[in-house]
N, C-alpha and C positions, 0 to 999 in steps of 0.2 A: 668768440673768434676761434678758429682754428688756425690761427698766423698768417692770414690770406690780406690782413691788412695792408694796403699800398700797394701788394702784387700786382704786377699787370700782367694779363691771361689772355691771352688769344683765342679764340674756340671758333676752330673752321664748322662750318653746317651750323653757325650761331641764328639765323632769322627763323628758327621754326624747331618743333618736336623736342626733341633731348637737349640739342644745341642750347636753345631759346631758354628752356629749364634750369640750364648749367650755367648761362650768362647769368640770370638774375639770383639764380644761388650764391654766384662767387661775387657779385656786386653787392649783397647782403652780409657776406662776410669781409667786406672794405676793399675788396680788388678793384683793380681799374681794368675795362672790359674792352677788346675789341671783337666786337663782332664780324667775326669774316665769313664772307658766304659769297654764292654769285646770287643769289637773289635778293631782294631789299631787304639790311637789316635797319632802315632807318625806326621802324615802327618800336624793336627792342631795343635801340638806343633811346626810346623816349622814354621807354618805360622802365626802363634803370635810372635814367636822371629824373623821373617825377619821384621815383624812389628815394632820390639825393644822392648815388652814384653820379660816375663817369664812366663815359664809355663813348665810342667812337664807330662807325660802320667803315671797312675797306671791304671793295667787290673784290671778289679773286676767284682764280680759275686752278684750282689746287692739281688738275692736270699739267697746269705749265709751268716749270721751275722760275722760270721769268717772273710770273704773276705771284706766285708762292714769295719770293725772293722782295717785292715792291710791297706787299702785305707786311711783310716784316720792316722795312724801312717805315713805311708809312706808322708801325705799331712804336717804334721808336721814338719817330717826328713826335707823334700825341702826347707821349708818355717818358721818353727818355732811355726805356730799356723795357726788357722783356724776362717775367721770372716763369713764365707757364703757359704753354703749348698743350691746347684740346685739339688732338685729331681726330673730329665727330662728322665732316662734308662725309657724304654717302651715299648710293644710290642703290635699286633694285631691278633687274629686268630679267625674273623671273619664266623659266619653261622647262618642262622637263627633256634631259639631256638629248632626246632625240629628235628634239625639235629646236633646242638652242642653237642662235646662231652666231657663227664668228664676232659678226659687230654687237652683238648684245655679251657676250663674252667680256669681248678688249675695251666695250664701254663702261664695264662695271669693273674693269681691273684697271682701269687707267684712272678712275676716281677715287677709290677703295683702298688698292694698293699703292698705285704709283704715287696717288696722289700725297698718301702719309710718306713714301720716300721723299715725295717733291719739299712740302712743308716742314718737317723738320731736317731736311737736308738746308735750309732757307734757315731756319733759327739757330743752327746747330754753331756757325760762327761764334756770335753774343753768348749763346751758353757756356763756352768751354772759354772764352774769354774773361766771364765773370765768375768762372769756376762753381756756375750754381745752374739750375735749371730741374724743368719737373714738366716729362712729353707722357701727358697722358694720352689714348689711343681706344677711339669704340669698336670693340673687334664684338662678340654674338654668344650666344649658345650655338648658334649654328655651325659658328667656326670651328666649336670644340666638339659637334657631334654630328655634324652634316645634316641638311633638311631635304626632302623630296622638291626639285624643281629650283635647287637653287645653287646647281653648280659652280657656277660664277662669285657669288655673293659669299657661301660657303669658305671656297677659296683664298678671296681677299681676308674676309677675317680668321684663318688661319693662319696666313701669310704675315699679318699684322703681330700677329703672337710671337711668329719666329724671329722678326725684326725686331722687336720688343725687347724680347732674351735674347739677342746677341748684341743691342745696343747697351743692354746695362753691362754686361759683362765688359764690355768696351770701355765704357766711360765711367764705372761709378768711381774709378781714381780721380777723376777728374770733378766731383761732387756732382754730378750729372746723375738723376734718375727717372728711369723710363719703368711705364705701366701702363695696364693694359683692364679696361672695364667690360665686360660680358654681359651685358642685359639680356635677358628674359623678351616675353613678347610685350609689349611698350603699349601704353595708350595714345600714340599720337597721331596724328591726324590721317598717315597713310593706315596705320591698322584700324583706327576707328572706320575709315572706310570699307570694307570689308563686310558684306552683308552678314545682320547679328545671328542668324541662325549657322551659318558657316563659324563664325567668329566663337559663338557660343559652343557647338558640337566639334569642329575639327583645333579649336585651339586654346580655350578657357576651360573644358571640361577635364583637359591633360597636365592644368596646372595645378598643383597640389596645394598652392595659396588660393584658387578658385577665384583669381581675379587676373585683370593682367597689372605690373608695376606702372606706376604713372612716373609720367618724366622726371620728375622733383625727386622721386626714389633714387633715377640713376645719378642725378646730380647732386645728391646727398654720397654718394659714395667718391663722385669725382673730386669734392671737397673735399674727404677726408684723405682721399690719396694725395692732392695738392699740397696738404698742409703740414706744417712739423710735426703733428702728433702718426705722419706715416715715413719719417725719415729716413727711416733702414728699411722700408719695404723697397723692390728695387727687382724689376723681372717678373713680376706677379700678374698674377688674369684674378680680376675679382669678378666674381659669377655673382649676379645680382637677378633672379628670376625665380623666388617663389617654389624653390624645390623642384622646380623643371628635371635639374642634370642629375639629381640626385636615383 
């Protein structure tokens, strides 16, 4: 255990992909899990419970502050407190800049950037009252280095890094920690849907490690940063990318 036993963790986007893997890893470490997602998270709750853990599902629209405040209230109603917020909910609407619509840009900003602001805003009063709390946000190597066809996504993933660093400077004195994980290309359901030839030639061939990351490997980074082992790490961005960014 890394000091997550009996901690209460809200994981947005927890119904699938990296969020699901993080929920299962945190439950394995002894945390109590709030699977927060617009999609149905009942299956993840059932899997956590089957493994002997504790979890609840809360439907949330991260683009709506009131919905995020309800998420926090439901988490506290279920477990009495919150200790960790994982801002993982995110979407893509890719297009080359010359073809990107304002609607596609705004939709990604609303979920990936404003959503992080909303969820953190909702959790912050509890963390400040406790004088403790960890907020971890999923960024991306795309946020660090850009990517063709992802103007909107790159903007959000760079933006959450700026917010994270600002929050760390503002609230380290209050006992709060804010960090980002920047995954490389990860074998989520979304990525696995890419045609095999395109996946191999355009993505995997450019990864020095020679393979995609597994969602569980990203979850392990979150588990470390949430734990007391990382209690002096604040305002950092941990890249988990198989040497993509070297």
